[in-house]
C-alpha positions in Angstrom: -8.4 24.3 36.0 -8.6 27.6 33.8 -4.9 27.4 33.2 -4.8 23.9 32.2 -7.5 24.4 29.6 -5.8 27.7 28.4 -2.9 25.2 27.9 -4.7 22.9 26.4 -6.2 25.3 24.1 -2.8 26.7 23.1 -1.7 23.3 22.1 -4.9 22.6 19.9 -4.3 26.5 18.3 -0.8 25.1 17.3 -1.9 22.0 15.7 -4.4 23.9 14.0 -2.7 26.6 12.6 -0.1 23.7 11.4 -2.8 21.8 9.7 -4.5 24.8 8.1 -1.1 25.7 6.6 -0.7 22.2 5.2 -3.9 21.8 3.7 -3.4 25.3 1.5 -1.9 23.6 -1.3 -4.8 20.9 -1.7 -7.4 23.1 -1.1 -6.0 26.0 -3.4 -6.3 28.9 -0.7 -7.2 29.4 2.9 -8.8 26.4 4.5 -12.2 27.8 6.0 -12.4 27.9 9.6 -15.4 27.7 11.8 -16.8 30.2 13.5 -15.1 30.9 16.8 -11.6 29.3 16.0 -10.4 32.0 14.4 -7.0 33.3 15.5 -8.9 36.6 16.8 -11.4 34.5 18.5 -9.1 32.1 20.2 -7.4 35.2 22.3 -10.5 35.5 24.2 -11.0 34.0 28.1 -14.7 33.6 27.1 -16.0 29.9 27.3 -12.8 28.2 27.1 -14.7 24.9 27.6 -16.6 25.4 25.0 -14.2 26.8 22.3 -11.9 23.5 23.4 -15.1 21.5 22.7 -15.8 23.0 19.3 -12.1 22.7 18.5 -11.6 19.0 19.3 -14.5 18.4 16.8 -12.3 20.6 14.1 -9.4 18.7 14.6 -11.1 15.5 14.2 -12.2 16.4 10.6 -8.7 18.2 9.9 -7.2 14.4 11.2 -9.2 12.7 8.7 -7.6 15.1 5.9 -4.0 14.7 7.1 -2.6 11.6 6.2 0.8 10.4 7.8 2.7 10.9 4.3 1.3 14.4 4.2 3.0 15.0 7.7 6.0 13.2 6.6 6.4 15.9 3.7 5.7 18.7 6.0 8.2 18.0 8.7 11.4 19.4 7.3 14.6 20.6 8.8 12.9 24.1 8.6 10.0 23.0 10.9 10.0 24.7 14.4 10.2 21.7 17.0 7.9 23.6 19.0 5.2 22.5 16.2 6.5 19.0 16.7 6.0 19.0 20.3 2.5 20.5 20.2 1.9 17.6 17.8 3.3 15.1 19.8 1.3 16.0 22.8 -1.9 16.4 21.0 -1.5 13.0 19.6 -0.7 11.7 22.8 -3.3 13.0 24.8 -6.1 11.6 22.0 -5.6 8.2 22.9 -6.7 7.2 19.4 -5.7 3.4 18.8 -5.8 3.7 15.1 -2.7 3.1 12.9 -2.9 6.5 11.5 -2.8 8.2 14.9 0.1 5.9 16.1 2.0 6.4 12.7 1.8 10.6 13.0 2.8 10.4 16.9 6.0 8.2 15.5 6.5 10.9 12.6 6.6 13.5 15.6 8.7 11.9 17.7 11.1 10.7 15.3 11.6 14.4 13.8 12.1 15.9 17.0 15.2 13.1 17.5 16.1 13.7 14.3 16.2 17.5 14.7 17.5 18.4 18.2 17.6 21.9 19.2 21.0 21.8 20.1 23.6 19.9 17.9 24.5 16.2 19.5 22.0 16.8 22.5 20.7 13.3 22.3 24.2 11.7 22.0 25.3 11.7 25.8 23.4 9.6 28.2 21.9 10.3 31.7 20.8 8.3 34.7 17.3 7.5 35.8 15.5 9.1 37.8 16.3 6.2 40.6 20.0 7.3 40.1 20.9 3.8 38.6 19.1 3.0 35.5 20.4 4.5 32.2 18.0 6.9 30.5 19.0 8.6 27.2 18.4 12.2 26.8 16.0 12.1 24.5 13.8 10.0 26.8 14.3 12.5 29.6 13.3 15.4 27.2 10.2 13.2 26.2 9.0 13.0 30.0 9.1 16.8 30.2 7.3 17.0 27.4 4.8 14.6 27.8 4.4 15.3 31.8 1.0 16.9 31.8 -0.5 13.6 29.8 -1.7 10.5 31.1 0.1 7.4 29.8 -0.1 3.9 31.0 3.2 2.7 32.9 5.0 0.0 30.9 4.3 -3.8 31.9 7.5 -5.8 32.4 6.5 -7.6 29.3 6.8 -4.7 27.2 10.0 -3.8 28.7 11.5 -6.8 27.3 9.4 -6.3 23.8 11.5 -2.9 23.5 14.9 -4.8 23.7 13.9 -6.5 20.5 14.6 -3.1 18.5 18.4 -3.3 19.0 18.1 -6.7 17.5 16.0 -5.5 14.6 18.3 -2.8 14.0 21.1 -4.9 14.0 19.6 -7.2 11.4 18.7 -4.4 9.0 22.1 -2.9 9.3 23.7 -6.5 8.2 21.5 -6.7 4.8 23.5 -6.8 1.8 20.6 -5.0 -0.7 16.9 -3.8 -0.7 15.5 -7.3 -1.8 17.5 -8.9 1.2 15.9 -6.1 3.7 12.4 -6.7 2.3 12.3 -10.4 2.3 13.8 -10.4 6.0 10.2 -9.1 7.0 12.0 -6.6 9.4 9.4 -3.7 8.2 6.5 -5.9 9.0 7.8 -7.1 12.3 8.6 -3.8 13.5 5.2 -2.4 12.5 3.5 -5.3 14.7 5.9 -4.8 17.4 4.5 -1.1 17.7 0.9 -2.2 17.3 1.4 -4.5 20.4 2.3 -1.7 22.9 -1.3 -0.5 22.0 -1.9 2.6 24.7 1.6 1.9 26.1 2.9 3.4 22.6 2.6 6.8 23.8 4.8 6.2 26.8 8.2 8.3 26.8 10.4 5.1 27.3 8.7 3.7 24.0 8.9 6.4 21.9 12.4 7.1 23.1 13.4 3.8 22.2 11.5 3.7 18.8 12.6 7.3 17.3 16.2 6.4 17.4 15.6 2.8 15.6 13.5 5.0 12.8 16.4 7.2 12.1 19.2 4.7 11.8 16.5 1.7 9.7 15.6 5.0 7.9 19.0 5.9 7.0 19.9 2.4 6.0 16.8 1.6 3.8 17.2 5.3 1.7 21.1 3.9 1.0 19.6 0.6 -0.2 16.8 1.8 -2.1 18.9 4.6 -3.9 21.3 2.1 -4.9 18.7 -0.2 -6.4 17.0 2.5 -8.1 20.2 3.9 -9.7 21.1 0.4 -10.9 18.0 0.1 -12.9 18.2 3.5 -13.9 21.5 2.4 -15.5 20.3 -0.6 -17.0 17.5 1.6 -18.4 19.9 3.9 -20.0 21.9 1.3 -21.6 19.0 -0.4 -23.2 17.8 2.8 -24.5 20.7 3.6 -26.4 20.9 -0.2 -28.0 17.0 1.2 -29.0 15.2 -1.3 -26.5 12.1 -0.2 -25.0 11.4 -3.0 -22.5 13.5 -3.9 -19.4 11.7 -6.7 -18.0 8.5 -8.4 -16.5 7.6 -7.7 -13.0 4.3 -9.5 -11.7 3.1 -10.2 -15.3 3.5 -6.8 -16.2 6.3 -5.2 -19.1 8.5 -2.6 -17.1 9.4 -0.2 -19.8 12.2 2.3 -20.1 9.5 5.0 -19.8 8.4 3.5 -16.8 11.8 4.0 -15.1 12.0 7.7 -16.4 8.7 8.4 -14.5 10.4 6.8 -11.2 11.1 9.8 -8.6 13.4 8.3 -6.0 12.9 11.2 -3.7 9.2 11.1 -4.1 8.9 7.7 -2.9 10.9 8.1 -0.2 8.9 11.0 1.2 5.9 9.0 1.2 4.7 6.7 4.0 6.3 3.2 4.0 3.3 1.4 4.5 1.7 3.1 1.6 5.0 3.0 -0.8 6.2 -0.9 0.2 4.6 -2.3 -2.7 6.1 0.1 -4.9 9.6 -0.5 -3.0 8.9 -4.4 -3.5 8.2 -4.0 -7.5 11.9 -2.0 -7.9 13.2 -4.8 -5.6 11.8 -7.3 -7.9 12.8 -5.4 -11.0 16.4 -5.3 -10.0 16.7 -9.0 -9.2 15.2 -9.5 -12.7 17.6 -7.4 -14.1 20.8 -9.3 -12.5 19.6 -12.6 -13.3 18.3 -11.8 -17.3 19.9 -8.5 -18.6 17.7 -6.9 -20.7 18.4 -7.4 -24.8 17.0 -4.9 -27.5 13.7 -6.1 -28.4 12.2 -3.1 -30.0 14.5 -1.8 -32.8 15.0 2.4 -33.0 13.3 3.4 -36.4 15.6 5.2 -38.6 13.4 8.2 -38.4 11.7 8.5 -34.4 7.9 8.3 -34.6 6.7 11.8 -33.3 4.8 11.8 -30.3 3.5 15.4 -31.1 2.1 17.2 -33.9 3.7 20.7 -34.7 1.6 24.0 -35.5 2.2 26.0 -38.6 4.8 28.1 -36.9 6.7 25.0 -35.6 5.5 24.9 -32.0 4.8 21.8 -30.6 1.2 21.2 -29.3 -0.3 18.6 -27.0 0.9 14.7 -27.3 -1.4 12.8 -30.0 -3.5 10.5 -27.4 -5.5 7.4 -29.1 -8.8 7.6 -29.9 -10.5 4.8 -27.4 -13.2 2.6 -28.2 -15.3 3.4 -25.4 -18.3 0.9 -25.8 -15.5 -2.2 -26.4 -13.7 -0.9 -23.3 -16.6 -0.4 -21.4 -17.7 -4.1 -22.1 -14.3 -5.4 -20.8 -14.7 -4.0 -17.4 -14.2 -6.7 -14.9 -16.2 -7.4 -11.7 -12.6 -6.9 -9.7 -12.3 -3.7 -11.6 -15.8 -2.5 -10.3 -15.2 -4.0 -6.6 -12.0 -1.9 -6.8 -13.7 1.7 -7.7 -16.8 1.0 -5.5 -14.2 0.7 -2.8 -12.7 4.3 -3.7 -16.3 5.7 -3.8 -17.1 4.5 -0.6 -14.3 6.7 0.5 -15.2 9.3 -1.2 -18.7 9.5 0.3 -17.5 9.3 3.9 -15.3 11.9 3.4 -17.7 14.3 2.0 -20.2 13.2 4.8 -18.0 13.9 7.3 -17.1 17.3 5.7 -20.5 18.4 5.5 -21.7 17.3 9.0 -18.6 19.3 10.9 -18.6 22.5 8.8 -19.8 25.4 9.2 -23.4 25.6 7.6 -22.5 28.7 5.3 -19.4 26.5 4.1 -20.9 23.1 4.0 -21.9 23.4 0.2 -18.3 23.8 -0.9 -16.3 20.4 -0.3 -12.2 21.1 -1.0 -11.3 18.1 -2.8 -7.7 17.5 -3.9 -7.9 19.6 -7.4 -11.0 21.4 -7.3 -14.0 22.3 -4.9 -16.9 20.0 -5.1 -20.2 22.1 -5.1 -23.5 20.7 -3.4 -27.2 21.8 -4.0 -28.7 22.4 -0.5 -30.5 18.9 -1.1 -27.3 17.1 -1.7 -25.7 18.6 1.6 -28.8 17.8 3.6 -28.5 13.9 2.1 -24.9 14.0 3.2 -25.9 15.4 6.8 -28.9 12.4 7.0 -28.7 10.4 10.3 -31.6 8.2 8.8 -29.5 6.0 6.0 -29.7 2.5 7.2 -33.6 2.9 7.5 -36.0 1.2 4.8 -37.9 4.1 3.9 -38.2 6.3 0.8 -36.3 9.1 2.3 -33.4 6.8 2.8 -33.6 5.4 -0.8 -33.5 8.8 -2.0 -30.2 10.0 0.4 -28.8 6.9 -0.4 -29.0 7.3 -4.1 -27.9 11.9 -4.0 -24.7 10.3 -1.8 -23.7 7.7 -5.1 -24.4 10.4 -7.9 -22.5 12.9 -6.0 -19.4 10.4 -5.4 -19.5 9.3 -8.8 -19.5 12.9 -10.3 -16.7 13.5 -7.5 -14.6 10.7 -8.7 -15.2 11.4 -12.6 -13.9 15.1 -12.2 -10.6 14.1 -10.1 -10.0 11.6 -12.9 -10.6 13.9 -15.6 -8.1 16.5 -13.8 -5.4 13.3 -13.3 -5.7 12.7 -17.2 -5.2 16.6 -18.1 -2.1 16.4 -15.6 -0.5 13.3 -17.3 -0.7 14.3 -21.0 3.1 14.2 -21.3 3.0 10.5 -19.7 1.3 7.8 -22.2 1.4 5.1 -19.4 -0.2 7.2 -16.7 -2.7 8.6 -19.0 -3.9 5.3 -19.7 -4.3 4.3 -16.3 -6.4 7.0 -15.7 -8.6 6.8 -18.7 -9.0 3.1 -17.5 -10.4 4.6 -14.2 -12.7 6.4 -16.2 -14.1 3.4 -18.3 -14.7 1.7 -15.0 -16.7 4.8 -13.5 -18.8 5.2 -17.0 -20.0 1.6 -16.6 -20.7 2.1 -12.7 -22.7 5.1 -13.8 -25.0 3.3 -15.8 -26.0 1.1 -12.5 -26.3 4.1 -10.8 -28.6 5.6 -13.1 -30.6 2.4 -12.9 -31.0 2.6 -9.5 -31.8 6.1 -9.3 -34.7 5.6 -11.8 -36.1 3.0 -9.8 -35.7 5.3 -6.8 -37.6 8.1 -9.0 -40.4 5.9 -9.6 -41.0 5.1 -6.3 -41.3 8.7 -5.3 -43.6 9.4 -8.2 -45.9 6.6 -6.6 -45.6 8.1 -3.1 -46.4 11.1 -4.2 -43.0 13.1 -3.3 -42.3 15.7 -5.8 -39.3 17.0 -3.8 -37.8 14.0 -3.9 -38.2 13.5 -7.5 -36.6 16.9 -8.2 -33.4 16.6 -5.9 -32.6 13.0 -7.8 -33.2 14.5 -11.2 -31.1 17.5 -10.4 -28.3 15.1 -9.2 -28.4 13.0 -12.1 -28.3 15.7 -14.6 -24.9 17.1 -12.9 -23.7 13.5 -13.2 -25.2 13.2 -17.1 -23.3 16.5 -18.0 -20.1 15.1 -16.3 -20.3 11.7 -18.1 -21.0 13.0 -21.3 -17.5 15.3 -20.9 -15.9 12.0 -19.7 -16.9 10.3 -23.4 -16.3 13.5 -25.5 -12.8 13.5 -24.0 -11.9 10.1 -24.3 -13.5 10.0 -27.9 -12.0 12.9 -29.3 -10.0 12.7 -32.5 -6.8 13.9 -32.2 -7.1 16.9 -34.7 -10.0 17.6 -32.3 -7.6 17.5 -29.4 -4.8 19.7 -31.0 -6.9 22.1 -32.4 -8.1 22.9 -28.9 -4.9 23.0 -27.7 -4.2 25.8 -30.3 -7.8 27.6 -29.5 -6.6 27.7 -25.8 -3.4 29.5 -27.0 
């Protein structure tokens, strides 16, 4: 039993090390590890069961931070197959029915198939354990890798389902272009087919069938997508040479030469297909539109190109000139749909921060790693995020809920401000993040109104500590919203002066 626990701990330690390395970029340095889970501590034989329990909780948190798309990027030709094998054992043992866990398992198995330890290792077929049923070498390898994992046997119905992958693979191979592939529904059918296996998805026979399909389909998809993107870029180049800017309209939105210049085929192909599917469809629609209606010259090129930047006295270019936004008018035009979309993002931020704070080491829980920055919480804010009484109808629950929302809005505003700074060279992307900040400013007004009501209740009930907590969080939001307004309404000269001063 002790050896089994040590073996499981070794698997989890490998996964932990890989996850922490993967998160170093997003958090900007080493990931703080809970006490007892440092590399040195894991060498000890003391209380292995307790260490395993802590490790499982820690990995559940890291799992929330690691998306399938991040894993796809991380699995490169240089990745040690032993890491992928440990990941596969970990995902299979979890028995997590979620789409995310299934997708991560799918990626790990596909990586192992795509990168065998010995070249050509999976090409020769063997025989089944009963001497008659053919088994692929890859499935035999999976049986060995997952030998100590409990997976349910395949039913006859599930065995029949596996045979559909050959038919779907042939269908994908025969399509003529990206649009035909997307309209065929193959991607959706395969995803639903994978989901239908439920817990049996982790069976070596299922993974041994799906991984080769993924490799073959992925190769064909990449070919068709790159062909479509290449044709669109050729159209864009020809149009730009003629002096035009608008290629066509997709879903009611004009697609410009600038949009196509920002298209990164390699970047799209590295993210999760499920996440990128809508972007792939837009590329496909645009290609079809261009084939049916080649772009005409719509905007003549001026004799003297209009500058997008201003030069300093010594001839050096400064930051691009941005429009001065009419914030009040834009806030008045915010739609309920925009509010609803942003509310969903705020709820995800609240949940992510809450998960981190509840499981993090008490010494680190007030420093929450976000994508571009560390979100610093006050002790009262950290306590609110740890509260287990949020559903109560009480003052303390109202205070905690108000604090959660105040912190989430600050986090979202800070993220969008950073995105704004990083997209200075792309006016279209800059405008998208500016629009998000406008919606957040409108939400902030509602948040302040609700916070004010809670502060009034706290004063009436004689709870000065609650009032102090809310006012402190409210001030942080006020400071953040002031910075947003100042950024969006700064005059070009002010921005350029700021850029020059920064230099």
